[in-house]
C-alpha positions in Angstrom: 0.0 0.0 0.0 1.3 3.4 -0.8 1.6 6.3 1.6 1.4 9.8 0.3 2.4 12.6 2.5 0.5 15.6 1.6 0.8 18.2 4.4 -2.2 20.1 3.1 -4.4 17.0 3.4 -3.0 14.6 6.0 -3.1 15.2 9.8 0.5 15.3 11.0 3.3 14.2 8.6 6.5 12.8 10.0 8.9 13.5 7.1 12.3 12.4 8.4 13.7 9.5 6.4 14.8 7.6 9.5 15.2 4.3 7.6 18.2 5.8 5.7 19.9 7.8 8.4 19.2 7.9 12.1 20.3 10.7 14.4 22.0 9.4 17.5 23.0 12.6 19.3 22.2 16.4 19.2 24.4 19.2 20.5 22.5 22.5 20.8 24.1 25.8 21.4 21.3 28.4 21.7 20.7 32.0 22.8 17.3 33.2 24.1 16.3 36.8 23.2 13.2 38.0 24.9 13.0 41.3 23.1 12.7 39.7 19.7 11.1 36.5 21.0 13.7 34.5 19.0 15.9 31.6 20.0 19.0 31.5 17.8 22.1 29.3 17.5 23.3 26.0 16.1 22.5 22.4 16.3 24.9 19.6 15.4 23.5 16.2 14.5 25.5 13.0 14.7 24.1 10.2 12.5 24.3 6.5 11.9 23.8 4.9 8.5 20.4 3.3 8.6 21.8 0.1 7.1 23.6 -0.6 10.4 20.4 -0.9 12.5 17.3 -0.8 10.3 14.5 -3.1 11.5 12.0 -4.5 9.1 8.9 -2.9 10.5 7.4 -1.6 7.2 5.4 -3.4 4.6 4.5 -0.3 2.6 6.1 1.1 -0.5 8.0 4.4 -0.7 6.0 7.0 -2.6 7.0 10.1 -0.7 9.5 10.8 -3.5 11.3 13.4 -1.5 14.6 11.6 -2.1 14.5 11.5 -5.9 11.8 13.0 -8.1 10.8 16.3 -6.6 12.5 19.3 -8.1 13.6 21.3 -5.1 15.3 24.7 -5.5 18.3 24.2 -3.3 20.1 27.2 -2.0 23.6 27.4 -3.4 26.2 28.0 -0.7 28.7 30.8 -1.3 32.3 30.0 -1.7 34.0 30.0 1.6 37.6 29.9 2.6 38.8 28.5 5.9 42.4 29.3 6.6 44.9 26.7 7.8 46.3 27.3 11.2 49.3 25.5 12.4 49.0 26.7 15.9 46.3 25.2 18.2 43.2 27.5 18.2 41.6 27.8 21.6 37.8 27.9 22.0 35.9 28.7 25.2 33.6 25.7 25.1 31.9 26.3 28.4 31.2 22.7 29.3 32.7 21.6 32.6 30.2 18.8 33.0 32.5 16.7 30.9 36.2 16.3 31.7 38.4 14.2 29.5 40.3 11.8 31.7 43.4 10.7 29.8 45.7 8.1 31.3 46.9 9.2 34.6 44.3 12.1 34.9 41.6 12.2 37.5 38.0 12.8 36.8 37.2 15.9 39.0 33.6 16.3 38.0 31.0 16.1 40.7 29.8 12.6 41.5 26.2 13.5 42.4 25.1 14.7 39.0 25.2 18.4 40.0 27.6 20.4 37.9 28.7 24.0 37.7 29.4 25.2 34.1 32.9 26.6 34.5 34.6 27.4 31.3 37.0 24.9 29.8 39.5 25.4 27.1 39.7 23.0 24.3 42.2 23.0 21.4 40.7 22.6 17.9 42.7 22.8 14.8 41.3 23.8 11.3 41.7 22.4 7.9 41.3 24.0 4.5 38.2 23.2 2.5 36.0 25.0 0.0 32.3 24.7 -0.5 31.1 22.8 -3.6 29.2 25.1 -5.9 28.3 22.7 -8.6 24.7 21.9 -9.4 23.4 18.9 -7.6 22.3 15.9 -9.5 19.0 14.2 -8.9 20.8 11.0 -8.0 22.2 12.5 -4.9 21.0 11.3 -1.5 18.5 13.6 0.2 18.5 13.9 4.0 15.1 15.0 5.2 14.5 16.4 8.7 11.3 17.5 10.4 11.2 21.3 10.5 8.5 23.9 10.7 8.6 27.7 11.2 12.4 27.9 11.4 14.7 30.3 9.6 17.6 28.0 8.5 20.6 30.2 7.8 23.3 27.7 6.9 24.0 23.9 6.8 27.6 22.6 6.8 29.5 19.4 7.2 31.6 19.2 10.4 35.2 18.3 10.1 35.4 15.9 13.1 38.8 14.7 11.9 40.2 18.1 12.9 39.5 17.5 16.6 42.7 17.0 18.6 42.8 13.5 20.2 40.3 12.2 17.8 42.9 9.7 16.4 42.0 7.3 19.2 38.8 6.7 17.3 40.6 5.9 14.0 42.1 2.7 12.9 45.9 3.1 12.3 45.6 2.1 8.7 43.3 5.0 7.9 45.2 7.8 9.6 47.0 8.9 6.4 44.1 10.3 4.3 41.2 12.5 5.5 38.1 11.6 3.6 34.3 11.4 4.0 34.7 7.7 4.8 37.2 8.6 7.6 35.0 11.3 9.1 31.9 9.0 9.0 34.0 6.2 10.6 35.0 8.6 13.4 31.3 9.4 14.1 30.4 5.7 14.0 33.1 4.9 16.6 31.9 7.9 18.7 28.2 7.1 18.8 28.9 3.4 19.5 31.2 3.9 22.5 30.3 1.5 25.4 28.0 3.1 28.0 30.7 2.9 30.6 32.5 5.7 28.7 29.5 8.1 28.6 31.4 11.0 30.0 34.2 10.7 27.5 31.6 10.3 24.8 29.7 13.5 25.7 33.0 15.4 25.9 34.0 14.4 22.4 30.5 15.2 21.1 31.1 18.8 22.4 34.6 18.9 20.9 33.3 17.7 17.5 30.4 20.2 17.6 33.0 23.0 17.8 35.1 21.7 15.0 35.5 23.8 11.8 33.4 23.3 8.7 34.7 21.4 5.8 32.1 22.6 3.3 28.5 24.0 3.2 25.7 21.8 2.0 22.7 22.6 -0.3 19.4 22.8 1.6 15.8 23.9 1.2 12.8 24.0 3.4 9.0 23.5 2.9 6.1 23.6 5.3 7.1 20.5 7.2 10.7 19.7 6.5 14.3 20.6 5.8 16.0 18.8 2.9 19.8 18.6 2.6 22.0 17.4 -0.2 25.7 17.0 -0.8 26.9 16.8 -4.4 28.2 13.4 -5.2 26.9 11.7 -2.1 24.5 9.3 -3.7 23.8 7.1 -0.7 23.3 7.5 3.0 26.6 5.8 3.6 28.3 8.6 1.5 26.5 11.4 3.2 28.2 13.4 6.0 27.4 11.8 9.4 28.0 15.1 11.4 26.3 18.3 10.2 25.9 21.7 11.8 22.7 23.8 11.2 22.6 27.5 12.0 19.1 28.7 12.5 16.7 30.8 14.5 13.1 30.3 15.6 10.2 32.5 14.6 8.0 34.3 17.2 5.0 32.6 15.8 6.5 29.1 15.9 4.2 26.7 17.7 6.8 24.5 19.5 7.4 27.2 22.2 5.2 29.9 23.7 6.4 33.3 24.7 4.3 34.7 27.6 4.4 36.2 31.1 4.4 34.2 34.3 2.0 34.8 37.2 4.3 37.5 38.5 4.2 39.4 35.2 7.7 38.5 34.2 8.6 37.2 30.7 9.2 33.6 30.0 9.3 31.0 27.2 8.6 27.3 27.4 7.7 24.2 25.4 4.0 23.6 26.0 3.4 20.2 24.3 2.5 21.4 20.9 0.8 19.0 18.4 3.8 19.6 16.1 6.2 18.8 19.0 9.7 20.3 18.7 10.1 20.8 15.0 9.6 24.6 15.4 12.3 24.7 18.1 15.1 22.8 16.2 15.4 20.6 13.1 15.2 17.0 14.1 13.9 13.6 13.3 10.4 13.4 14.8 9.5 9.7 14.4 9.6 7.9 17.7 12.1 5.4 16.3 14.7 8.2 16.2 15.7 7.7 19.8 18.7 9.9 20.6 20.7 11.5 23.4 21.4 15.2 23.6 23.2 18.0 25.3 22.4 21.7 25.2 24.0 25.0 26.2 21.5 27.9 26.5 22.5 31.5 27.1 20.1 34.1 28.5 20.1 37.2 30.6 21.5 36.6 34.1 18.1 37.2 35.7 16.6 34.1 34.0 16.7 30.5 35.1 17.0 27.8 32.4 15.3 24.4 33.1 15.5 21.6 30.7 15.3 17.8 30.2 18.6 16.8 31.7 20.3 14.4 34.0 22.3 17.1 35.8 21.0 19.8 38.0 22.7 22.6 36.0 24.0 25.8 37.6 24.7 29.0 35.7 28.0 30.1 34.4 28.5 33.9 34.1 29.8 34.6 30.6 29.9 38.3 30.9 28.0 41.0 32.8 24.3 40.4 32.5 24.6 37.0 30.6 24.7 33.5 31.9 25.0 30.0 30.4 23.3 26.8 31.4 24.2 23.3 30.2 22.2 20.0 30.4 22.8 16.5 29.0 20.8 13.3 28.6 22.5 9.8 28.2 19.3 7.8 27.8 18.2 7.7 24.2 14.8 9.3 23.9 12.6 10.6 21.0 13.2 14.3 20.1 9.6 15.1 21.0 10.4 14.6 24.7 13.0 17.4 24.8 11.6 20.2 27.0 12.9 23.7 27.9 11.6 26.5 30.1 13.3 29.8 30.5 12.0 32.4 33.0 12.5 34.2 36.3 11.7 31.0 38.3 12.2 30.9 42.0 13.4 27.6 43.5 11.0 26.6 46.3 12.7 25.1 49.4 11.1 23.8 52.6 10.6 26.3 55.3 12.4 24.1 57.7 14.8 21.3 56.9 14.3 18.1 58.8 16.5 15.0 59.0 14.1 13.3 56.7 14.3 16.1 54.1 18.1 15.7 54.1 17.9 12.0 53.8 15.7 12.0 50.8 18.0 14.4 48.9 20.9 12.0 48.7 21.4 11.0 45.1 22.7 7.8 43.7 24.4 8.8 40.5 25.7 6.4 37.9 29.4 6.5 37.6 31.8 4.8 35.3 33.4 2.7 38.1 30.4 2.0 40.4 28.0 0.3 38.1 27.1 -3.1 39.4 24.8 -5.0 37.0 21.7 -6.4 38.7 19.9 -7.6 35.6 20.1 -7.9 31.8 18.4 -5.2 29.8 16.9 -5.6 26.3 17.4 -2.0 25.1 20.2 -0.3 23.2 23.2 0.3 25.4 23.2 3.3 27.7 24.0 4.0 31.4 20.8 2.4 32.8 19.6 2.8 36.3 18.0 -0.6 36.3 21.5 -2.0 36.2 22.7 0.0 39.2 22.2 -1.8 42.5 22.1 1.5 44.5 19.6 3.1 42.2 17.2 0.1 42.4 16.7 0.7 46.1 16.3 4.5 45.9 12.7 5.2 46.8 12.9 9.0 46.5 15.1 10.6 43.8 16.5 14.1 44.2 14.0 16.7 43.3 13.6 20.5 43.0 10.5 22.7 42.7 10.4 26.0 40.7 7.6 28.5 40.4 6.9 32.2 39.9 7.7 34.1 43.0 4.0 34.8 43.9 3.3 31.0 44.1 6.2 30.2 46.4 4.2 30.0 49.5 1.5 27.7 48.2 4.1 25.4 46.7 5.9 25.1 50.0 2.5 24.3 51.7 1.3 21.7 49.2 3.6 20.5 46.5 6.9 20.0 48.5 5.1 17.9 51.0 3.5 15.6 48.4 6.6 14.9 46.3 8.5 12.4 48.6 5.4 10.2 49.4 4.3 10.2 45.8 7.8 9.3 44.5 8.1 6.6 47.1 4.7 5.2 46.3 5.6 4.9 42.6 8.8 3.0 43.5 6.9 0.6 45.7 4.6 -0.3 42.8 6.9 -0.3 39.8 10.5 -0.5 41.2 13.5 1.5 40.0 12.9 5.1 38.9 14.1 5.3 35.3 15.5 8.8 35.8 18.0 10.0 38.4 16.4 13.3 39.4 13.3 15.4 38.9 12.4 19.1 38.6 8.8 20.4 39.0 7.8 23.7 37.4 4.6 25.5 38.0 4.1 26.9 34.5 2.4 30.1 33.4 -1.3 30.6 33.2 -1.7 29.9 29.5 -0.5 26.3 29.9 -3.2 24.2 28.2 -3.0 21.1 30.5 -3.0 20.2 34.2 0.4 18.6 33.7 3.0 17.4 31.3 5.9 15.0 31.9 9.2 15.0 30.2 12.6 13.4 31.0 13.7 14.8 34.4 11.1 17.6 34.5 7.3 17.9 35.0 5.2 20.9 34.2 2.2 21.5 36.5 -0.7 23.9 36.2 -1.2 26.2 39.2 -4.8 24.9 39.3 -3.4 21.7 40.9 -2.5 23.7 43.9 -6.2 24.3 44.8 -8.1 22.1 47.1 -5.1 21.2 49.2 -3.7 17.8 48.2 -6.9 16.5 46.6 -6.2 17.7 43.1 -2.4 18.1 43.3 -1.7 14.6 44.7 -3.4 12.5 42.0 -2.1 14.8 39.2 1.4 14.5 40.5 1.0 10.7 40.6 -0.3 10.8 37.1 2.7 12.7 35.7 5.2 10.5 37.8 3.6 7.4 36.2 4.5 8.8 32.8 8.2 8.4 33.8 7.6 4.7 33.2 4.8 4.7 30.7 5.3 7.4 28.0 9.0 8.1 28.6 11.0 5.0 29.7 8.5 2.9 27.7 7.1 4.8 24.6 4.6 4.0 21.9 6.2 3.1 18.6 3.1 4.6 16.9 1.8 7.9 18.3 -1.8 7.0 17.5 -1.6 4.5 20.4 -1.8 7.1 23.1 -3.6 4.8 25.4 -0.2 3.1 26.1 0.8 6.3 27.8 -2.3 8.0 29.1 -4.3 4.8 29.9 -1.5 3.5 32.1 -0.9 6.8 33.8 -4.6 7.2 34.6 -4.8 3.7 36.0 -1.6 4.0 38.0 -2.4 7.4 39.5 -5.1 5.9 41.7 -2.7 3.1 42.9 0.2 5.5 43.5 -2.1 8.0 45.3 -3.6 5.4 47.6 -0.1 4.2 48.5 1.1 7.7 49.1 -1.7 8.3 51.5 -0.9 5.0 53.2 -4.6 4.1 53.1 -5.9 0.8 54.6 -6.8 -1.8 51.9 -10.6 -1.2 52.3 -10.2 2.6 52.2 -7.9 2.4 49.2 -10.5 0.2 47.3 -13.3 2.6 48.2 -11.3 5.6 46.9 -10.5 3.8 43.7 -14.1 2.7 43.1 -15.3 6.3 43.7 -12.9 7.6 41.1 -13.8 4.7 38.7 -17.5 5.9 39.0 -16.5 9.4 38.1 -14.6 8.2 35.1 -17.5 6.1 34.0 -19.8 9.2 33.9 -17.2 11.1 31.9 -16.5 8.3 29.4 -20.2 8.0 28.6 -20.4 11.8 28.2 -17.3 11.8 25.9 -18.7 9.0 23.7 -22.1 10.6 23.4 -20.6 13.9 22.3 -17.6 13.0 20.0 -17.2 11.7 16.4 -17.0 7.9 16.3 -13.7 7.9 14.4 -12.1 9.8 17.3 -13.2 7.2 19.8 -10.9 4.4 18.5 -7.7 3.7 20.4 -6.0 2.0 17.5 -7.3 3.9 14.5 -4.7 2.4 12.0 -5.6 -1.1 13.0 -3.4 -3.7 11.3 -1.3 -0.9 9.8 -0.3 0.4 13.2 3.4 1.0 13.4 3.9 0.8 9.6 6.0 3.4 7.8 7.1 4.0 4.3 10.4 2.6 3.1 12.2 5.8 4.0 10.7 5.9 7.5 8.2 8.6 6.8 4.6 8.3 8.1 1.5 10.1 9.1 0.0 10.5 12.6 -3.7 10.1 12.1 -5.8 13.0 13.6 -2.4 14.5 14.7 -3.5 18.0 13.8 -7.2 17.6 14.4 -8.1 20.4 16.9 -10.9 18.3 18.4 -8.4 15.7 19.5 -6.8 18.1 22.0 -10.1 18.3 23.9 -10.8 14.5 24.0 -10.0 12.1 26.8 -11.0 8.8 25.2 -7.4 7.5 25.3 -7.2 8.2 29.0 -10.6 6.8 29.9 -11.0 3.7 27.6 -7.4 2.8 28.3 -8.0 3.1 32.0 -11.0 0.8 31.9 -9.2 -1.7 29.8 -6.4 -1.9 32.3 -8.9 -2.0 35.2 -10.7 -4.9 33.4 -7.4 -6.8 33.0 -6.2 -6.2 36.6 -9.5 -7.5 38.0 -9.3 -10.6 35.8 -5.8 -11.4 37.1 -6.2 -10.0 40.6 -4.2 -6.9 41.7 -1.3 -8.9 43.2 -0.7 -10.9 40.0 -1.3 -7.9 37.7 1.2 -5.6 39.4 3.8 -8.3 39.8 3.5 -8.8 36.0 3.7 -5.0 35.4 7.1 -4.9 37.2 8.3 -7.7 34.9 7.0 -5.8 31.9 8.7 -2.6 32.9 12.0 -4.4 33.4 11.8 -6.1 30.0 10.7 -3.1 27.9 12.2 0.0 29.6 14.2 2.0 27.1 12.2 0.7 24.2 9.2 1.5 22.0 6.2 -0.8 22.0 2.9 -1.5 20.3 -0.2 -2.7 22.0 0.4 -6.3 21.1 3.8 -6.3 22.9 2.0 -5.6 26.2 -1.0 -7.8 25.6 0.9 -10.8 24.4 3.2 -10.8 27.4 0.2 -10.2 29.7 -1.7 -13.2 28.3 1.3 -15.4 28.7 1.2 -14.6 32.4 -2.5 -15.4 32.9 -3.4 -18.9 33.9 -5.6 -20.8 31.3 -8.6 -20.9 33.6 -8.6 -17.1 33.9 -8.5 -16.3 30.1 -11.0 -18.5 28.3 -12.3 -15.6 26.3 -9.2 -13.4 26.2 -6.9 -13.1 23.2 -5.0 -10.3 21.6 -7.5 -10.4 18.7 -10.5 -10.2 21.0 -9.0 -7.3 23.0 -8.2 -5.4 19.7 -11.8 -5.9 18.5 -13.6 -5.1 21.7 -11.4 -2.4 23.2 -8.9 -0.9 20.8 -10.5 -0.9 17.3 -14.1 -0.1 18.0 -15.9 3.1 18.9 -18.4 3.5 21.7 -18.6 1.6 25.0 -16.3 -1.4 25.0 -18.3 -4.7 24.7 -17.2 -6.2 28.1 -18.6 -3.1 29.8 -21.9 -3.2 28.1 -24.6 -4.6 30.4 -22.1 -5.0 33.3 -22.7 -3.5 36.7 -21.5 0.1 36.6 -18.2 1.0 38.4 -18.8 1.9 42.0 -22.1 0.0 42.3 -20.9 -1.6 45.5 -18.9 1.3 46.9 -20.1 2.9 50.1 -18.8 6.3 49.1 -20.8 6.2 46.0 -24.0 5.1 47.7 -23.6 8.0 50.1 -23.6 10.4 47.2 -26.7 8.7 45.8 -28.5 9.4 49.1 -27.4 13.1 49.0 -28.6 13.4 45.4 -32.0 12.2 46.5 -32.1 14.9 49.1 -31.2 17.6 46.6 -33.8 16.5 44.2 -36.4 16.5 46.9 -35.4 20.1 47.8 -35.4 21.2 44.2 -39.0 19.8 43.6 -40.6 21.6 46.5 -42.8 24.6 45.8 -41.1 27.8 46.8 -43.9 28.9 49.1 -43.8 25.7 51.1 -40.0 25.5 51.6 -39.7 27.7 54.6 -42.6 26.0 56.5 -41.2 22.5 55.9 -38.3 20.9 57.8 -35.0 21.7 56.1 -32.9 18.9 54.6 -29.8 18.0 56.5 -26.9 17.4 54.1 -23.9 15.3 54.9 -20.3 16.4 54.6 -18.7 15.0 51.4 -15.2 14.2 50.3 -13.9 16.3 47.3 -14.4 13.5 44.9 -17.9 12.8 46.3 -18.8 16.5 45.8 -17.7 16.3 42.2 -19.8 13.2 41.7 -22.8 14.9 43.3 -22.4 17.9 41.0 -22.1 15.5 38.0 -25.5 14.0 39.0 -27.1 17.5 39.5 -25.7 18.6 36.1 -27.8 15.9 34.5 -31.0 17.5 35.8 -32.9 19.6 33.4 -33.4 22.5 35.8 -32.1 23.5 39.2 -34.0 26.3 40.9 -32.3 29.4 42.1 -33.0 28.6 45.8 -31.4 25.1 45.2 -28.3 26.7 43.8 -28.1 29.1 46.7 -28.4 26.2 49.1 -25.6 24.4 47.2 -23.3 27.4 47.6 -24.1 27.8 51.3 -23.7 24.0 52.1 -20.5 23.3 50.3 -18.9 26.8 50.0 -18.4 26.1 46.3 -16.2 29.2 45.8 -13.6 27.6 48.1 -13.6 24.2 46.3 -11.0 23.0 43.8 -11.0 23.7 40.1 -13.0 20.6 39.2 -16.0 21.4 41.4 -15.9 25.1 40.3 -16.0 24.0 36.7 -19.0 21.8 37.1 -20.8 24.6 39.0 -20.2 27.1 36.3 -21.2 24.7 33.7 -24.6 24.3 35.4 -24.9 28.1 35.7 -24.5 28.4 31.9 -26.9 25.6 31.1 -29.5 27.2 33.4 -29.0 30.5 31.5 -28.5 32.3 34.9 -25.0 33.5 34.7 -25.8 36.9 33.1 -28.6 37.5 35.6 -26.3 36.8 38.5 -23.6 38.8 37.0 -25.9 41.8 36.9 -26.2 41.7 40.7 -23.9 43.9 42.6 -21.8 41.4 44.6 -21.3 41.9 48.3 -18.0 43.3 49.5 -17.1 40.0 51.0 -17.6 38.3 47.7 -15.1 40.5 45.9 -12.5 40.4 48.6 -9.3 38.4 48.3 -7.7 39.2 44.9 -3.9 38.8 45.1 -1.8 41.2 43.0 0.3 39.5 40.4 -2.1 36.6 39.9 -3.4 36.2 36.3 -6.7 37.5 35.0 -6.4 36.0 31.5 -6.1 32.3 32.0 -6.3 29.2 29.8 -8.8 27.8 27.4 -8.6 24.2 26.7 -9.3 21.3 29.1 -6.8 19.2 27.2 -5.6 17.6 30.4 -8.7 17.6 32.5 -8.9 16.7 36.1 -7.3 13.4 37.2 -10.6 11.7 36.3 -10.6 13.1 32.8 -13.3 15.7 33.2 -12.9 19.2 31.8 -11.8 21.2 34.8 -10.6 24.7 35.5 -7.1 24.4 34.2 -5.8 27.6 35.6 -6.2 30.6 37.9 -7.9 29.3 41.0 -5.3 29.3 43.8 -5.9 29.2 47.5 -5.8 33.0 48.0 -7.7 34.0 45.0 -11.0 32.8 43.4 -12.2 34.1 40.1 -15.5 32.2 40.6 -16.7 34.5 43.3 -18.3 37.0 41.0 -20.7 34.3 39.8 -21.4 32.8 43.2 -21.8 36.3 44.6 -25.2 36.7 42.9 -26.4 33.7 44.8 -25.1 34.7 48.2 -26.0 38.4 48.1 -29.5 39.2 49.2 -29.2 42.9 49.5 -29.7 43.8 45.8 -32.6 42.5 43.9 -32.3 44.6 40.7 -32.4 42.6 37.5 -31.1 45.4 35.3 -27.6 45.2 33.8 -25.5 48.1 34.9 -22.9 49.4 32.5 -20.2 49.9 35.1 -20.6 46.3 36.2 -20.2 44.9 32.7 -16.5 45.8 32.2 -15.4 44.4 35.5 -17.6 41.3 35.2 -16.4 40.6 31.7 -12.8 40.5 32.9 -13.7 38.2 35.8 -16.0 36.0 33.6 -13.2 35.7 31.1 -10.9 34.4 33.8 -13.4 31.6 34.6 -14.3 30.9 31.0 -10.7 30.4 30.0 -10.1 28.3 33.0 -13.1 26.1 32.2 -12.1 26.0 28.6 -13.8 25.7 25.3 -16.5 23.7 27.0 -18.1 26.8 28.5 -17.8 28.9 25.4 -19.9 26.2 23.8 -22.5 26.3 26.6 -22.9 30.1 26.3 -23.4 29.9 22.5 -25.8 27.0 22.3 -28.0 28.8 24.9 -29.2 31.1 22.1 -29.5 33.8 24.8 -28.1 37.1 23.3 -26.6 38.3 26.5 -24.7 35.0 27.1 -23.5 35.0 23.5 -22.3 38.6 23.9 -20.6 37.7 27.2 -18.8 34.8 25.4 -17.5 37.1 22.6 -16.4 39.9 25.0 -14.5 37.4 27.2 -12.8 35.9 24.1 -11.6 39.3 23.0 -10.1 40.0 26.4 -8.1 36.8 26.7 -7.4 35.4 23.2 -3.9 36.8 23.1 -3.1 34.6 26.1 -4.6 31.4 24.8 -2.9 28.7 22.9 -3.4 28.7 19.1 -5.5 25.6 18.7 -7.9 26.8 21.4 -8.2 30.2 19.7 -9.1 28.5 16.4 -11.7 26.3 18.0 -13.4 29.0 20.1 -13.4 31.5 17.2 -15.2 29.0 15.0 -17.8 28.7 17.7 -18.3 32.4 18.2 -18.2 33.9 14.8 
């Protein structure tokens, strides 16, 4: 079958020809300019010839024709002259993380993975080469990289043979002649160094990245890719295996977002764009292109640079007002997992240090001499923590927390206390932490999720800090679970998101119960309550989404297939609706819940540890997990279970999975759920009473509810056609809804919109008490999309509701205030109310814009449009497009 990659028609094309050449390492050298909103610098890519490692994973034919028949207009490099220098030329490399230890020298780098970036001199000699200006022939090999919204300035071959000391990587018989074959052989020897020499390897990557050019290469760009040729290089084997690209990003590029943090200071960060990192640096996007990287980033001295990296980098002052930060990764990962955040972040430390705090901060770094192998791994070679005896017993890895200055207090109060027990709980369930350390960053208000996990760093929304630990704990556990499922073990085909999100959703409940040290019965009750919530949301999702978007394995038998070059298409990858759906979270969760119940928790989680040990550091497809699982199920427990049946019933069909149809709903036997059902009955009784009789009759007595119970109660009430104004007033008084977490607030506001009462309430003059409590520096324009919803998967307030400040109060104020009964809309109220309503609407997401527009109430529609105009500049691009389509 032919695959044609038409970027104007297909969802998300992955253009890189990874079957021909595969990048093994990136060296980035970048500078961040906040005035121009541009990141500029160079990236050096080190390749291996695809013939050395290619796996036969494709049954499709190559029709992309990028490598032969398209007539690209390649830019002709100008003649350049690089003078010969006999003396050693000194470069200030600025990487002290890597110290070359020749014979007799001692490695003086820190042993705990924490490095200062002191400048280091490195001698690099030059050779004389001229750029080839002849016209390229169509028979030349074409290297294709994924690239979008980048200004590529120059592409050149790197003369790795000019690096002093590089002769140790060259066979003696080849030392006499410098050739393309010799340079490629050097790169091959470098990228295949044994893992025990990782420090030496990283150091030589740095040295090679600073080597002189030996000729510029022809290149051209289109919407989705960068194409590079060298005249006369007709195969991937002949093509240079080390190239340097000079480029700069564009302010409108979608891989990073330029914004202000909650304290009003500028920042830039990768926010999980659908196009991943191709607008940050040219790369190979397909997951199979698993590589290591190291990056040096320069920024003004007032900024802190956080990044996916194994080392806790510290700044080096280059000159007055400018600092440099350096990070590295030795575990091969897809380029899409690379993450960076530059801002005026404040490191949050405990108010008081205890002996326990000091104990958990002790790291167990991998060293070249202290690596005792405790098991055999199946992945490509790298310094693996599963092979380090000390790392396998480390329950809590070293961690840091960063946030805007105005959120320091609430992070100390909530987040810092939760990290150790959540990390320890994850270790008790799955074993060794795949990564040696962890940074947590509370990201700006326009972040479009509740959380996002990347190697060594997790982004969290400030909304997770509401409701004490109830929202933050499970969300933190969810993101920690991605360390294993999504990062250490990745999906070979991006359409199989359930392999990441389904596992993380299922494990978050297990981790959170363990972190709270709940008794077995209490833990089961909590899990069943949350399963009940997810069941409600799954039904809602499936009722209100296109059938083709409900399938977990949309490519079916073609899942994992690519063209002969390695190019492929991610189905629905650019579909804006996909960003707002949770089907991969929810159906994946219920599949794993179904399997765990069939095996029994003890057997299932014992198997899961075996699975993690076997597949960490690798990419998988659904069948890899299911086949190994079924092999571990006794025959009597799987009479109707097979990979084919699970594919058909769970992964390749829309709607409610067949095994769940007609079964008892989750939570049917849960005491916490039954208590909510009893409270719902009381509220319905109250809502149905005639107004004039209510005061004369005995008032209902409502029970105190846990946060998840309150959310379930609101879910039930949301299904009612009408709730009277007195009922809503009593809800507010009973549960103090304006003090609840983001999820409960979101459900309340959704009900207000569906009742068409928001505009009426907004017209009331709120009491002074209702308006009190705004904290200067906290955002007014928040976020739009509920892409990562609450831990249960429901669209929740994603931003802006922290302990000290509650943008929902203006809406609740109309209920709690009895002093003003006017129904007229005052002009002076509109402007202020619009701003506050926009805060809540963005936080709730696209969901509420839709509620306002379908109401067909002119005032609500006007409210939606005014709110959108106020906050659209602070929304992510996909949300702007979706909301604009609704409103205009």
